[in-house]
VEXLUMZA-380503 format. One line per field, with one value per atom (N, C-alpha, C): atom name; y, x, z; residue number from 1. Coordinates in steps of 0.1 Angstrom, whole numbers, plus 2048, in hexadecimal, padded with zeros to 3 digits. Layout:
REM residues N
atomo CA:...
yy Y:...
xx X:...
zz Z:...
num NUM:...
This chain:
REM residues 283
atomo N:CA:C:N:CA:C:N:CA:C:N:CA:C:N:CA:C:N:CA:C:N:CA:C:N:CA:C:N:CA:C:N:CA:C:N:CA:C:N:CA:C:N:CA:C:N:CA:C:N:CA:C:N:CA:C:N:CA:C:N:CA:C:N:CA:C:N:CA:C:N:CA:C:N:CA:C:N:CA:C:N:CA:C:N:CA:C:N:CA:C:N:CA:C:N:CA:C:N:CA:C:N:CA:C:N:CA:C:N:CA:C:N:CA:C:N:CA:C:N:CA:C:N:CA:C:N:CA:C:N:CA:C:N:CA:C:N:CA:C:N:CA:C:N:CA:C:N:CA:C:N:CA:C:N:CA:C:N:CA:C:N:CA:C:N:CA:C:N:CA:C:N:CA:C:N:CA:C:N:CA:C:N:CA:C:N:CA:C:N:CA:C:N:CA:C:N:CA:C:N:CA:C:N:CA:C:N:CA:C:N:CA:C:N:CA:C:N:CA:C:N:CA:C:N:CA:C:N:CA:C:N:CA:C:N:CA:C:N:CA:C:N:CA:C:N:CA:C:N:CA:C:N:CA:C:N:CA:C:N:CA:C:N:CA:C:N:CA:C:N:CA:C:N:CA:C:N:CA:C:N:CA:C:N:CA:C:N:CA:C:N:CA:C:N:CA:C:N:CA:C:N:CA:C:N:CA:C:N:CA:C:N:CA:C:N:CA:C:N:CA:C:N:CA:C:N:CA:C:N:CA:C:N:CA:C:N:CA:C:N:CA:C:N:CA:C:N:CA:C:N:CA:C:N:CA:C:N:CA:C:N:CA:C:N:CA:C:N:CA:C:N:CA:C:N:CA:C:N:CA:C:N:CA:C:N:CA:C:N:CA:C:N:CA:C:N:CA:C:N:CA:C:N:CA:C:N:CA:C:N:CA:C:N:CA:C:N:CA:C:N:CA:C:N:CA:C:N:CA:C:N:CA:C:N:CA:C:N:CA:C:N:CA:C:N:CA:C:N:CA:C:N:CA:C:N:CA:C:N:CA:C:N:CA:C:N:CA:C:N:CA:C:N:CA:C:N:CA:C:N:CA:C:N:CA:C:N:CA:C:N:CA:C:N:CA:C:N:CA:C:N:CA:C:N:CA:C:N:CA:C:N:CA:C:N:CA:C:N:CA:C:N:CA:C:N:CA:C:N:CA:C:N:CA:C:N:CA:C:N:CA:C:N:CA:C:N:CA:C:N:CA:C:N:CA:C:N:CA:C:N:CA:C:N:CA:C:N:CA:C:N:CA:C:N:CA:C:N:CA:C:N:CA:C:N:CA:C:N:CA:C:N:CA:C:N:CA:C:N:CA:C:N:CA:C:N:CA:C:N:CA:C:N:CA:C:N:CA:C:N:CA:C:N:CA:C:N:CA:C:N:CA:C:N:CA:C:N:CA:C:N:CA:C:N:CA:C:N:CA:C:N:CA:C:N:CA:C:N:CA:C:N:CA:C:N:CA:C:N:CA:C:N:CA:C:N:CA:C:N:CA:C:N:CA:C:N:CA:C:N:CA:C:N:CA:C:N:CA:C:N:CA:C:N:CA:C:N:CA:C:N:CA:C:N:CA:C:N:CA:C:N:CA:C:N:CA:C:N:CA:C:N:CA:C:N:CA:C:N:CA:C:N:CA:C:N:CA:C:N:CA:C:N:CA:C:N:CA:C:N:CA:C:N:CA:C:N:CA:C:N:CA:C:N:CA:C:N:CA:C:N:CA:C:N:CA:C:N:CA:C:N:CA:C:N:CA:C:N:CA:C:N:CA:C:N:CA:C:N:CA:C:N:CA:C:N:CA:C:N:CA:C:N:CA:C:N:CA:C:N:CA:C:N:CA:C:N:CA:C:N:CA:C:N:CA:C:N:CA:C:N:CA:C:N:CA:C:N:CA:C:N:CA:C:N:CA:C:N:CA:C:N:CA:C:N:CA:C:N:CA:C:N:CA:C:N:CA:C:N:CA:C:N:CA:C:N:CA:C:N:CA:C:N:CA:C:N:CA:C:N:CA:C:N:CA:C:N:CA:C:N:CA:C:N:CA:C:N:CA:C:N:CA:C:N:CA:C:N:CA:C:N:CA:C:N:CA:C:N:CA:C:N:CA:C:N:CA:C:N:CA:C:N:CA:C:N:CA:C:N:CA:C:N:CA:C:N:CA:C:N:CA:C:N:CA:C:N:CA:C
yy 148:14F:15F:165:175:178:16F:170:171:165:160:16A:171:17E:189:18B:199:197:188:184:188:182:182:192:199:1AA:1B0:1AC:1B3:1B1:1A5:1A2:1AB:1A5:1AC:1BA:1C2:1CF:1D4:1CB:1CC:1C6:1C3:1BF:1B0:1A7:19C:191:187:17D:171:174:16A:160:155:147:143:13E:139:12A:120:112:10C:107:105:0F9:0EF:0E4:0E4:0EC:0EF:0E3:0EA:0E2:0E4:0D9:0DA:0DA:0DC:0DA:0CE:0C8:0BF:0B7:0C1:0BD:0BC:0BC:0BB:0B4:0B6:0B2:0B6:0B3:0B4:0C1:0C3:0CC:0D3:0DE:0E8:0F5:0FF:10F:113:119:11F:12E:134:140:145:14E:14D:15C:161:170:17A:177:17E:178:16C:166:15A:158:14A:140:136:12D:11F:121:114:119:117:11C:115:11B:116:109:103:0F8:0ED:0ED:0E6:0E7:0F7:0F8:0FC:0FE:0FE:10E:113:124:12A:122:12F:133:128:12B:137:134:13E:14A:14B:158:15F:158:15E:165:15C:15F:170:170:179:185:182:18E:196:18E:194:198:1A1:1A4:19F:198:192:188:17F:173:167:161:155:146:141:136:129:121:10F:106:0FF:0F4:0E7:0E1:0D2:0CB:0BF:0B9:0B6:0B5:0B3:0C4:0CA:0D7:0D6:0CD:0CE:0CF:0C5:0C3:0D1:0D8:0DF:0EB:0EB:0FA:0F8:0EC:0EA:0EF:0EC:0EE:0FE:107:112:11B:112:119:115:10B:109:112:117:11C:12A:130:13D:144:13E:144:14D:14A:152:153:15D:15C:15A:15D:155:14E:141:13A:13D:13D:13F:132:12E:11C:11E:11F:120:117:114:10B:0FF:108:0FB:0FE:0FF:0FD:0EE:0E5:0D6:0D0:0D7:0D1:0D1:0CA:0C8:0C2:0BF:0B7:0C3:0CD:0D9:0E3:0E6:0EB:0FC:103:10F:11B:127:133:13C:136:13F:139:135:12D:136:13C:144:13C:13C:135:13F:13B:141:13C:147:13E:149:142:149:154:161:169:163:160:15C:151:145:138:132:138:132:124:11B:10E:106:10D:105:100:0F2:0EA:0E5:0EB:0E2:0D4:0D2:0BD:0C0:0B7:0B1:0A9:0AB:0A5:098:090:093:098:09A:09D:0AD:0B4:0C1:0C8:0D5:0DD:0DA:0D8:0D7:0D0:0D3:0C8:0C0:0C9:0C4:0C8:0C0:0C5:0D4:0DB:0E7:0E9:0DF:0E0:0E2:0E2:0E6:0F6:0FE:10A:111:104:10A:108:103:106:113:11B:129:132:139:144:154:152:15E:159:15E:15D:163:163:16F:16A:171:170:175:171:173:177:17F:184:18A:195:19C:1A7:1AA:1B9:1C3:1D2:1D8:1D8:1D4:1D6:1C5:1BD:1AE:1AC:1A8:19F:196:189:17D:178:170:169:15C:155:148:144:141:13B:133:137:130:136:13E:141:14C:148:152:158:155:155:166:16B:17A:179:182:182:18D:18B:197:195:19F:19B:1A0:19D:1A0:1A1:1A9:1A8:1A8:19F:19B:1AB:1B1:1BE:1BC:1C0:1C1:1CF:1CD:1DC:1E2:1DA:1E2:1D5:1D7:1CB:1CF:1C5:1C6:1BF:1BD:1B6:1A8:19E:193:195:1A1:1A5:1AC:1AF:1B5:1C5:1CB:1DA:1E1:1EE:1F5:1EF:1EE:1EB:1F9:1F5:201:200:20B:207:1FE:1F7:1EF:1F7:205:20D:20F:210:210:206:1F9:1F1:1F1:1FB:1FF:203:1FB:202:1F6:1EF:1E6:1D8:1D1:1C6:1BA:1B3:1AD:19A:195:183:182:17B:176:168:15E:155:14F:145:142:136:131:124:122:127:126:121:11E:11B:11F:127:133:13C:133:142:149:146:150:15B:15A:165:16D:16A:171:17B:172:179:184:181:18C:195:192:19F:1A8:1A4:1AC:1B6:1AD:1B2:1C2:1BE:1C6:1D5:1D1:1DB:1E8:1E1:1EB:1E7:1DB:1D5:1C8:1CE:1BE:1B7:1A8:1A0:199:19A:192:182:17D:170:16A:162:159:14D:14A:139:136:12A:125:119:115:109:105:0F7:0F0:0F9:0FA:0FE:0F9:100:100:0F7:0FA:0F8:0F9:0ED:0EF:0F3:0FF:103:0FD:0FA:0F7:0F8:0F3:0F8:0F9:0EE:0EC:0F8:0FC:108:116:116:124:124:11B:11C:11C:119:11A:12B:12D:140:147:140:14B:14A:13B:139:144:144:14A:158:15E:16E:16F:167:16C:16B:15F:15E:16C:170:178:185:188:196:1A0:196:1A0:1A5:1B1:1B9:1BB:1B4:1B1:1A4:19D:190:194:190:18F:185:184:177:17A:16E:170:170:175:172:166:15F:14F:14B:14D:146:14C:159:161:15B:155:14F:148:13E:133:134:142:145:14E:14C:154:148:13C:137:139:13E:142:14F:158:165:16C:166:16B:164:158:155:15E:160:166:175:17B:18B:192:19D:1A4:19D:19B:197:19D:1A1:1A8:1A2:1A5:19D:1A3:19E:1A6:1A6:1B0:1AD:1AF:1A4:1A0:1A5:1AD:1B0:1AF:1AA:1AC:1B4:1B9:1C8:1BE:1C5:1BF:1CA:1C6:1CE:1C9:1D4:1CF:1C5:1CA:1BE:1C1:1CA:1CB:1BF:1B7:1AA:1A2:19F:19A:1A0:1AA:1B5:1B1:1B2:1B2:1A3:19C:18C:18B:18F:18F:195:1A4:1A9:1A3:19A:191:187:181:176:17D
xx 8ED:8E6:8EA:8E5:8EA:8F6:900:90F:914:90C:913:90A:902:8FD:905:90C:916:920:929:934:92F:925:925:923:919:917:92A:92E:93C:941:944:94C:946:938:934:935:932:936:945:94C:95A:959:953:954:959:956:959:94B:94B:941:943:935:939:92B:92E:928:929:91A:919:919:91C:919:915:907:900:8FA:8F8:8F2:8DE:8DA:8CB:8C3:8BE:8B9:8AA:8A0:895:88D:893:88E:88D:882:883:88D:899:8A2:8AF:8AD:8B7:8C4:8D3:8D8:8E0:8D4:8D7:8E1:8E7:8EC:8E7:8E1:8DB:8E0:8DD:8E2:8D2:8D7:8C9:8C5:8CF:8D1:8E2:8DC:8E9:8EF:8EA:8EE:8E1:8DB:8CF:8C0:8BF:8B3:8B4:8A9:8A6:8A0:8AA:8A8:8A1:89F:89C:892:887:87E:885:87D:87D:87A:86D:869:872:87C:887:894:898:8A2:8A5:898:899:898:898:896:8A2:8A9:8B7:8C0:8C1:8C6:8BF:8B0:8A8:8A7:8AA:8AB:8B9:8C4:8CE:8CF:8C7:8C9:8C0:8B6:8AB:8B4:8B8:8BC:8C9:8D3:8DF:8DE:8DF:8DA:8E9:8EC:8F5:8F9:8FA:8FE:8F9:903:900:8FD:8F5:8F5:8F1:8FA:8FC:8F7:8F0:8EC:8F1:8F4:8F8:8FF:901:903:913:919:925:928:92E:934:93E:944:951:94C:93F:93A:931:92B:926:92E:938:940:948:94A:94B:940:934:929:92B:92E:92F:93A:944:94D:949:948:942:936:92B:921:920:927:925:934:940:94B:94F:94B:94D:95B:961:970:96E:964:965:959:95D:951:950:944:93F:93C:941:938:930:924:919:91B:91A:91C:921:931:93B:947:947:953:958:94F:951:952:94F:951:95F:969:975:97C:973:977:97A:976:97C:987:994:99A:993:998:993:99C:99C:9A8:9A1:998:993:988:98E:984:97F:96E:969:95F:961:95B:952:944:93A:936:938:930:92A:91D:912:91B:91B:920:91E:910:90E:911:910:910:91A:927:92F:92F:930:933:926:91B:90D:913:912:914:924:926:937:936:929:929:928:92E:92B:91F:918:90E:90E:902:8F5:8F4:902:8FC:8FB:903:902:8FF:904:900:90B:918:927:926:92B:92B:938:943:950:955:960:965:96B:970:971:981:987:994:993:989:98A:988:989:989:99A:9A1:9AE:9AE:9A1:9A3:99D:998:992:99E:99C:9A5:9A0:993:98F:97B:97C:96F:965:95A:94D:946:945:938:92B:91F:914:90A:901:8F5:8FE:907:911:905:907:902:90D:90D:918:923:91B:925:92C:929:92D:939:942:952:953:94E:94F:95E:960:96C:96B:978:977:989:98A:997:99D:9AC:9B2:9AF:9A7:9A5:9B0:9B8:9C1:9BC:9B5:9AF:9AC:9AC:9A4:995:991:986:97A:971:965:957:94E:942:938:92B:924:914:90B:8FB:8F2:8E8:8DC:8D2:8CE:8C4:8BA:8AE:8A5:8A3:8A3:8A4:898:88E:882:878:86E:868:864:860:85A:84E:847:83D:843:838:83F:842:83E:845:84F:858:862:862:86B:869:875:872:87D:879:882:87E:878:86D:867:867:866:86D:861:865:85C:855:85A:853:844:842:835:82C:830:827:823:82A:828:81A:817:807:7FD:7FF:7F7:7F5:7EC:7EC:7F3:7FB:805:808:809:811:81C:823:830:831:835:836:844:847:85A:85D:862:868:875:87D:88B:891:89D:8A1:8A1:8A0:89A:890:885:879:879:87C:879:882:88D:895:893:88C:885:879:874:868:86A:875:87C:87E:88A:88D:882:878:86B:868:867:860:86D:87A:885:884:87D:87D:870:86B:85F:851:84F:843:83E:839:831:829:82B:823:81A:80C:800:800:807:807:813:819:824:822:829:824:830:837:845:845:849:849:857:85C:868:86F:87E:885:885:886:887:875:869:85E:85A:853:84C:840:83A:82D:825:819:80C:800:7F5:7E7:7E6:7EC:7E9:7F2:7FC:804:800:7F7:7F3:7E6:7DF:7D2:7D4:7E1:7E6:7E6:7EF:7F3:7E6:7DE:7CF:7C7:7C7:7BF:7C4:7D2:7D6:7D3:7D6:7D3:7C7:7BA:7AF:7AB:7B1:7AF:7B9:7C2:7C7:7C3:7BC:7B7:7C2:7CE:7D6:7D3:7D9:7D6:7E3:7F0:7FC:802:808:80D:81D:825:834:83C:845:84F:85B:863:872:873:87E:883:882:88B:88A:87D:872:865:85F:861:85B:85D:869:86A:862:85E:855:843:841:834:82D:835:830:820:820:816:808:80B:800:7FC:800:801:7F2:7E9:7DB:7D2:7D6:7CC:7D4:7DF:7E8:7E1:7E3:7E0:7EB:7EE:7F7:7FE:80D:818:824:827:833:83E:84E:859:862:869:873:87E:886:897:89F:8A8:8B1:8BF:8C7:8D3:8DA:8EB:8F4:8FE:902:909:914:91F:92D:933:93B:941:94E:958:966:96B:964:96A:974:97F:989:993:995:99C:995:989:981:981:981:981:990:99B:9A9:9AA:9A2:9A8:99E:991:988:991:997:99C:9AA:9B0:9B9:9B7:9A9:9A5:9A0
zz 77E:772:770:77A:779:776:77E:77B:76E:76A:759:751:754:74A:74F:75A:75D:754:754:74D:740:73B:72A:722:732:72A:72D:737:736:72C:728:71B:70A:70B:701:6FD:70A:70C:703:705:703:6F4:6ED:6DE:6DD:6E6:6E5:6E2:6DB:6D6:6E1:6E7:6F2:6F0:6F4:6F5:701:708:713:712:719:717:722:723:72C:72D:736:738:72C:735:734:73B:747:752:74E:74E:74D:744:736:72A:724:717:715:70E:70A:700:70D:718:721:71C:71B:71C:70C:703:6F5:6F3:6E6:6E5:6D5:6DC:6D2:6D5:6CA:6C8:6CE:6DB:6E2:6DB:6D8:6D3:6CA:6C0:6B8:6BB:6C3:6C7:6C4:6B9:6B4:6B5:6B4:6B5:6BE:6C4:6CE:6C4:6C7:6BD:6C2:6D1:6D6:6E3:6E6:6F0:6FD:705:716:716:70F:710:70F:703:6FD:708:709:70E:71B:723:731:733:73F:743:740:745:748:73A:731:723:720:71D:717:71F:72A:731:72F:730:72B:71D:714:705:705:70D:70A:713:71E:728:724:71C:718:709:700:6F4:6ED:6E2:6DD:6E2:6ED:6F3:6EC:6E8:6E5:6ED:6EB:6F6:6EF:6F4:6F0:6FE:6FB:708:702:70B:70B:714:716:727:722:716:710:70D:718:715:706:70A:6FF:6ED:6EE:6E0:6DD:6E8:6E8:6E3:6E7:6E7:6D4:6CE:6C3:6B8:6BD:6B5:6B5:6C0:6C1:6B8:6BA:6B0:6A1:69D:692:68C:695:68E:693:69E:6A3:6A6:6A6:6A4:6AE:6BB:6C9:6CA:6D3:6D6:6E7:6EE:6FA:6FE:706:70E:71A:71E:72D:730:73C:73F:748:744:751:75D:769:774:76F:76C:76B:770:77A:783:784:788:786:77A:76E:766:75E:762:762:755:74E:73F:738:73B:730:738:72E:735:734:73B:73F:741:73F:741:74D:755:760:767:775:77D:781:787:78D:796:7A2:7AF:7B4:7B3:7BC:7C8:7D5:7E0:7E9:7EE:7F6:7FF:801:80C:81A:81D:82A:82F:825:828:81B:819:810:80D:819:818:81F:81E:826:835:834:844:840:836:835:832:82C:828:817:812:803:801:7F7:7F4:7F6:7FA:7FD:80C:814:822:823:818:81A:80C:808:7FC:7F2:7F7:7EF:7E5:7DB:7CE:7D1:7D5:7D5:7E5:7EA:7F7:7F6:802:800:7F9:7FB:7F0:7E6:7DD:7D2:7CE:7D7:7D9:7D2:7D3:7CE:7BC:7B7:7A9:7A3:7AE:7AA:7A7:79D:79A:7A4:7A4:7AE:7B3:7BB:7C4:7C4:7C0:7C1:7CA:7D6:7E1:7DA:7DB:7D8:7E2:7DE:7E6:7F4:7F2:7FC:7FF:80B:80E:811:80B:80E:818:823:82F:831:827:828:826:82C:82B:82E:825:828:829:834:838:835:82D:82C:830:83C:83F:836:833:82A:81B:817:80C:804:7FB:7F6:7E7:7E7:7D4:7D8:7C9:7CB:7CE:7D4:7D8:7D3:7CF:7CB:7D1:7D2:7D8:7CC:7CF:7C6:7CF:7C7:7D0:7C7:7C8:7C0:7C5:7B8:7B7:7B2:7B5:7AD:7A7:799:790:78B:78E:78B:785:77F:778:768:762:756:755:749:747:73F:73C:733:727:720:713:718:720:722:723:71F:71E:728:729:732:740:74A:758:75D:767:76E:77C:784:791:79B:7A2:7AB:7B8:7B5:7C0:7BC:7AD:7A9:7B0:7B3:7BA:7C7:7CF:7DB:7E1:7EA:7EB:7E3:7DE:7D7:7DA:7DB:7DF:7D4:7D8:7CE:7D2:7CA:7CA:7C2:7C8:7C2:7C0:7B3:7B0:7AC:7AE:7A9:7A9:79F:79D:79D:7A7:7A4:7B0:7B2:7BD:7CB:7CC:7D9:7D9:7D7:7D8:7E2:7ED:7F8:7F9:7F2:7F0:7E6:7DD:7D1:7D8:7E0:7EA:7F1:7F9:803:7FB:7F0:7E7:7E4:7DF:7DC:7E5:7F1:800:803:800:806:7FA:7F4:7E7:7EF:7F8:7FF:7F5:7F2:7EA:7F1:7FA:806:7FC:801:7F8:7FF:7FC:805:803:7F6:7F6:7EC:7EC:7E9:7E4:7D9:7D5:7CE:7D4:7D0:7C7:7BB:7B5:7B8:7B0:7B0:7A7:7A7:79E:78E:787:776:777:77B:77C:76B:766:758:75B:756:75A:752:758:750:757:752:755:763:76A:77A:781:77D:785:782:773:774:77B:77B:782:792:798:7A4:7A3:7A0:79D:79D:797:794:7A0:7A6:7B2:7BB:7BD:7CB:7C6:7B8:7B6:7BB:7BA:7BB:7CD:7D1:7E2:7E6:7E2:7EA:7E6:7E0:7D6:7D1:7CB:7C5:7B7:7B9:7AD:7A4:7A9:79F:7A3:79A:79C:795:79F:797:79C:78F:792:78F:78B:788:776:771:764:760:767:764:764:76B:76A:75D:75A:74E:741:740:733:72F:739:738:736:736:73A:732:722:716:712:714:70E:717:721:72A:730:725:726:728:723:720:72D:731:73E:74B:74B:759:756:74B:74C:74E:757:759:763:75E:768:767:773:774:777:771:774:777:780:78A:784:781:776:783:784:78C:785:78C:787:793:78C:799:798:7A6:7A7:7AC:7A5:7AB:7B2:7BC:7C7:7C8:7C6:7C7:7BD:7B1:7A4:79E:7A3:79A:798:7A4:7A2:797:798:78C:77D:77C:771:768:770:76D:769:76B:769:75A:75C:74F:744:745:739:735:73A:737:72D:72B:724:716
num 1:1:1:2:2:2:3:3:3:4:4:4:5:5:5:6:6:6:7:7:7:8:8:8:9:9:9:10:10:10:11:11:11:12:12:12:13:13:13:14:14:14:15:15:15:16:16:16:17:17:17:18:18:18:19:19:19:20:20:20:21:21:21:22:22:22:23:23:23:24:24:24:25:25:25:26:26:26:27:27:27:28:28:28:29:29:29:30:30:30:31:31:31:32:32:32:33:33:33:34:34:34:35:35:35:36:36:36:37:37:37:38:38:38:39:39:39:40:40:40:41:41:41:42:42:42:43:43:43:44:44:44:45:45:45:46:46:46:47:47:47:48:48:48:49:49:49:50:50:50:51:51:51:52:52:52:53:53:53:54:54:54:55:55:55:56:56:56:57:57:57:58:58:58:59:59:59:60:60:60:61:61:61:62:62:62:63:63:63:64:64:64:65:65:65:66:66:66:67:67:67:68:68:68:69:69:69:70:70:70:71:71:71:72:72:72:73:73:73:74:74:74:75:75:75:76:76:76:77:77:77:78:78:78:79:79:79:80:80:80:81:81:81:82:82:82:83:83:83:84:84:84:85:85:85:86:86:86:87:87:87:88:88:88:89:89:89:90:90:90:91:91:91:92:92:92:93:93:93:94:94:94:95:95:95:96:96:96:97:97:97:98:98:98:99:99:99:100:100:100:101:101:101:102:102:102:103:103:103:104:104:104:105:105:105:106:106:106:107:107:107:108:108:108:109:109:109:110:110:110:111:111:111:112:112:112:113:113:113:114:114:114:115:115:115:116:116:116:117:117:117:118:118:118:119:119:119:120:120:120:121:121:121:122:122:122:123:123:123:124:124:124:125:125:125:126:126:126:127:127:127:128:128:128:129:129:129:130:130:130:131:131:131:132:132:132:133:133:133:134:134:134:135:135:135:136:136:136:137:137:137:138:138:138:139:139:139:140:140:140:141:141:141:142:142:142:143:143:143:144:144:144:145:145:145:146:146:146:147:147:147:148:148:148:149:149:149:150:150:150:151:151:151:152:152:152:153:153:153:154:154:154:155:155:155:156:156:156:157:157:157:158:158:158:159:159:159:160:160:160:161:161:161:162:162:162:163:163:163:164:164:164:165:165:165:166:166:166:167:167:167:168:168:168:169:169:169:170:170:170:171:171:171:172:172:172:173:173:173:174:174:174:175:175:175:176:176:176:177:177:177:178:178:178:179:179:179:180:180:180:181:181:181:182:182:182:183:183:183:184:184:184:185:185:185:186:186:186:187:187:187:188:188:188:189:189:189:190:190:190:191:191:191:192:192:192:193:193:193:194:194:194:195:195:195:196:196:196:197:197:197:198:198:198:199:199:199:200:200:200:201:201:201:202:202:202:203:203:203:204:204:204:205:205:205:206:206:206:207:207:207:208:208:208:209:209:209:210:210:210:211:211:211:212:212:212:213:213:213:214:214:214:215:215:215:216:216:216:217:217:217:218:218:218:219:219:219:220:220:220:221:221:221:222:222:222:223:223:223:224:224:224:225:225:225:226:226:226:227:227:227:228:228:228:229:229:229:230:230:230:231:231:231:232:232:232:233:233:233:234:234:234:235:235:235:236:236:236:237:237:237:238:238:238:239:239:239:240:240:240:241:241:241:242:242:242:243:243:243:244:244:244:245:245:245:246:246:246:247:247:247:248:248:248:249:249:249:250:250:250:251:251:251:252:252:252:253:253:253:254:254:254:255:255:255:256:256:256:257:257:257:258:258:258:259:259:259:260:260:260:261:261:261:262:262:262:263:263:263:264:264:264:265:265:265:266:266:266:267:267:267:268:268:268:269:269:269:270:270:270:271:271:271:272:272:272:273:273:273:274:274:274:275:275:275:276:276:276:277:277:277:278:278:278:279:279:279:280:280:280:281:281:281:282:282:282:283:283:283
């Protein structure tokens, strides 16, 4: 999702009309074809669309978002209603039904192929031979000194890092420095694929956490989850609570119960992105 947001911003800043086609996981309308955002207004909330489509729509001004399991039909709807001039297929490397002009493959910098096994024995969705479909490979979660090596990889390679750029409230606004939270007792909660990475990221910014609470990815927050957060806040004597942007889009109905919640702003920092930008500029 951070990479999709970066790509969308890159094109929008250059005057392109961008539509993201996404499946929409975790919402009640999962799989249905819906206009989530027309670039100006959020038309479907996270309860129906899921968290990631709504996060993209809110995070990137001017971005159009269409959800649906059938990306072809979703794209046709976008063409009729929104008239984009470029599509970004979110999490679409394996969606081979659609012709594409650029294939961007993301690999984790530290463990690009996990245990080298395909699902269900490992984390790979398809064999490593699928690398040949990629026009460019982007290694994610890199450190500045990281130089990932993949034997036999002949594609253009770029690196990126996830960086916490500050925090906002549930109402949004301009990010404030995380340093303001140093020295205060705080807890974090997250319902994402890798909550531990988020917790570690907060602490790397010099903000120690006295308690953490991990939920399943795409969690649908309800009274039980909110009660668990509040119990841990009381038990840990935390004076602040921090979560992710992905979680925050689903918390509006509980704003009064939760009180003040800080939302960590995640940005992606591109390193040696020249090869990628050259390919993007040709589209």
